[in-house]
C-alpha positions as CSV (number, residue, x, y, z in Angstrom):
1,M,58.1,114.1,324.7
2,R,54.8,115.1,323.0
3,L,52.9,117.6,325.1
4,G,50.0,118.3,322.8
5,Y,48.5,121.8,322.6
6,G,48.7,124.5,325.2
7,I,49.3,128.2,325.5
8,A,53.0,129.0,325.5
9,T,55.0,132.1,326.1
10,L,58.5,132.7,324.8
11,A,61.4,134.5,326.3
12,H,65.2,134.6,325.9
13,D,67.5,134.8,328.9
14,E,70.9,136.6,329.0
15,L,72.6,133.5,327.6
16,G,70.3,133.4,324.6
17,R,68.5,130.3,325.8
18,V,64.8,129.8,325.0
19,C,62.4,129.5,327.9
20,Y,58.7,128.5,327.6
21,R,55.8,128.4,330.0
22,R,52.8,126.3,329.2
23,N,49.5,126.9,331.1
24,N,51.6,128.7,333.8
25,L,53.8,125.6,334.1
26,R,57.5,126.4,333.7
27,L,59.1,123.9,331.4
28,G,62.7,125.0,331.6
29,Y,65.0,125.7,328.8
30,G,64.7,124.0,325.4
31,I,63.1,124.1,322.0
32,A,59.4,124.1,321.2
33,T,57.4,124.3,318.0
34,V,54.5,126.6,318.3
35,D,51.6,127.1,315.8
36,F,50.4,130.6,314.7
37,A,47.8,130.7,317.6
38,G,50.6,130.3,320.1
39,R,49.8,126.7,320.9
40,M,52.8,124.5,321.6
41,R,53.1,121.3,319.5
42,K,56.3,119.7,320.7
43,W,59.0,120.3,323.4
44,W,62.6,119.3,323.5
45,S,64.1,119.7,327.0
46,R,67.6,121.1,327.6
47,K,69.1,121.0,331.0
48,S,72.8,121.9,330.3
49,V,74.0,125.5,330.4
50,G,75.1,127.4,327.4
51,A,74.1,129.7,324.6
52,S,73.2,126.9,322.2
53,V,70.1,124.8,322.5
54,G,69.2,121.4,321.3
55,P,68.6,118.8,320.0
56,V,66.3,120.4,317.5
57,G,63.2,118.5,316.3
58,P,62.4,117.7,312.7
59,G,61.6,120.8,310.7
60,A,62.3,123.2,313.6
61,T,64.5,126.2,313.2
62,A,67.8,126.1,315.2
63,V,70.0,128.8,316.5
64,P,73.7,128.8,315.6
65,G,75.5,126.0,317.5
66,A,72.4,123.9,318.1
67,A,72.4,120.1,317.5
68,G,70.7,118.8,314.4
69,T,67.6,116.7,314.0
70,P,67.5,113.7,316.4
71,G,69.0,110.7,314.6
72,A,70.7,112.8,312.0
73,S,74.3,112.0,311.2
74,A,76.9,113.9,313.2
75,T,78.6,114.7,309.9
76,D,75.6,116.7,308.6
77,P,76.5,120.4,308.1
78,T,75.1,123.1,310.2
79,V,75.9,126.7,311.3
80,I,78.1,126.6,314.4
81,S,78.5,130.4,315.0
82,S,77.3,133.7,313.7
83,S,78.2,137.4,313.7
84,P,76.3,139.2,315.1
85,S,75.5,136.5,317.5
86,N,72.0,135.5,318.4
87,N,70.4,138.1,320.7
88,A,73.4,140.4,320.4
89,T,72.5,144.0,321.4
90,N,73.5,147.5,320.1
91,V,74.7,146.1,316.8
92,P,76.2,148.9,314.6
93,T,74.3,149.9,311.5
94,S,77.3,150.0,309.2
95,T,80.7,148.5,308.7
96,N,83.8,150.4,307.4
97,R,86.2,148.0,305.8
98,N,89.3,149.7,304.5
99,N,87.3,152.9,303.9
100,V,84.4,151.0,302.2
101,V,81.2,151.5,304.1
102,T,78.4,149.0,303.9
103,G,75.5,147.9,306.0
104,T,76.7,145.7,308.9
105,L,78.0,142.4,307.6
106,V,76.3,139.3,308.8
107,T,78.3,136.0,308.8
108,A,77.5,132.4,309.3
109,T,80.3,129.9,310.1
110,F,79.6,126.3,309.1
111,S,80.8,123.1,310.7
112,Q,82.5,121.9,307.5
113,P,83.3,123.1,304.0
114,M,80.2,123.9,302.0
115,N,79.3,124.0,298.3
116,P,79.5,127.7,297.5
117,A,77.1,127.3,294.6
118,T,74.3,126.5,297.0
119,I,74.9,129.7,299.1
120,N,76.6,132.4,297.1
121,S,74.3,135.2,295.9
122,S,75.8,137.6,293.4
123,P,74.2,139.6,292.0
124,A,71.6,140.2,294.7
125,G,68.7,137.9,294.7
126,T,70.3,135.1,292.8
127,L,69.8,132.7,295.7
128,L,67.8,132.9,298.8
129,T,69.7,130.5,300.9
130,F,71.2,133.1,303.3
131,T,68.8,136.0,303.9
132,L,68.4,139.0,306.2
133,K,65.0,140.4,307.1
134,E,63.5,143.1,309.4
135,T,61.1,141.6,311.9
136,T,58.4,143.4,309.9
137,G,59.2,140.9,307.1
138,N,60.9,143.4,304.8
139,N,63.8,141.6,303.0
140,V,67.2,143.3,303.1
141,P,68.8,143.3,299.6
142,G,72.4,142.1,299.6
143,T,74.9,139.6,298.3
144,V,76.4,136.5,299.8
145,A,80.0,135.2,299.3
146,M,82.0,132.4,300.8
147,N,85.6,132.6,302.2
148,A,88.4,130.7,300.5
149,A,87.9,127.6,302.7
150,N,84.1,127.6,302.0
151,T,83.4,127.5,305.8
152,M,82.1,131.0,306.3
153,A,79.4,132.9,304.4
154,T,79.2,136.7,304.5
155,F,76.0,138.6,303.8
156,T,76.7,142.2,302.7
157,P,73.7,144.5,302.5
158,T,73.4,146.5,299.4
159,A,72.6,149.7,301.4
160,A,75.2,151.6,303.2
161,A,73.5,151.1,306.5
162,L,70.9,149.0,308.3
163,T,68.0,150.9,309.9
164,P,68.7,152.1,313.4
165,N,66.7,150.7,316.3
166,T,65.4,147.8,314.2
167,S,65.4,144.1,314.9
168,Y,66.7,141.8,312.2
169,T,66.6,138.0,311.6
170,A,69.2,136.2,309.5
171,T,68.4,132.8,308.2
172,V,70.3,130.0,306.4
173,T,67.9,127.5,304.9
174,T,68.3,123.8,304.2
175,A,69.2,124.6,300.6
176,A,72.8,125.0,301.9
177,K,74.8,121.9,301.2
178,N,78.2,120.7,302.0
179,A,80.9,119.8,299.5
180,G,79.6,116.3,299.3
181,G,76.0,117.4,298.5
182,T,74.5,116.8,302.0
183,A,72.0,119.5,303.0
184,M,71.7,121.0,306.5
185,P,69.0,119.0,308.4
186,N,67.5,122.2,309.9
187,P,67.3,125.8,308.9
188,V,69.3,128.1,311.3
189,A,68.2,131.6,312.3
190,W,69.4,134.2,314.7
191,S,68.1,137.7,315.6
192,F,69.6,141.0,316.7
193,P,68.6,144.7,317.1
194,T,70.7,147.6,315.8
195,K,71.7,150.6,317.8
196,A,69.2,153.3,318.4
197,V,71.3,155.8,316.4
198,A,73.4,155.2,313.3
199,F,76.8,153.9,314.1
200,I,79.7,152.7,311.9
201,R,82.1,150.0,313.0
202,S,85.6,150.3,311.5
203,R,87.6,147.2,310.5
204,L,91.1,147.3,309.1
205,C,91.6,144.1,307.2
206,G,95.0,144.5,305.6
207,S,95.6,141.8,303.0
208,N,93.3,139.3,304.7
209,P,89.5,139.0,304.1
210,C,87.4,140.0,307.2
């Protein structure tokens, strides 16, 4: 449904759903595209309950678990979950894996095996398919690697810690392709704030990657 222009305000509820109001009219939960002046261009309604939203319109950015572009093939790849999750709170600033401390790992799990050559980033900056940024726009240096099944990408910050009390946004762009060469129909992004003070999460991985 095309609504044209109008003033929209954005909020997330406790389930991570997006809620918009337009000219004081509550539209419910769904996805909107908004221009830089805050004017809403399109709205996709969503009545079902859950943390994911959809479907997502052409060119719009989805959150993990959202449906793809209307009319897109159900076999198109997308991100089905993430860690930290969208709108997670009090995220640790660092991860200790078997006594190796890095900035908190950010992972994206895909709906199907992906082509690692379109996502991997080693050394840092080789590819910008999977990125992490502060809300100020500062890029977080790091590397990206896929698991053995090529279904999960892990972004490892170069620094030993993320900045406390800071909001971050992770993004996987449409440059990510599956094993057959099909690109994701929509970019996927999710956001989270770190704890107010530095905090290290310990993970004992044994012989398995984690």
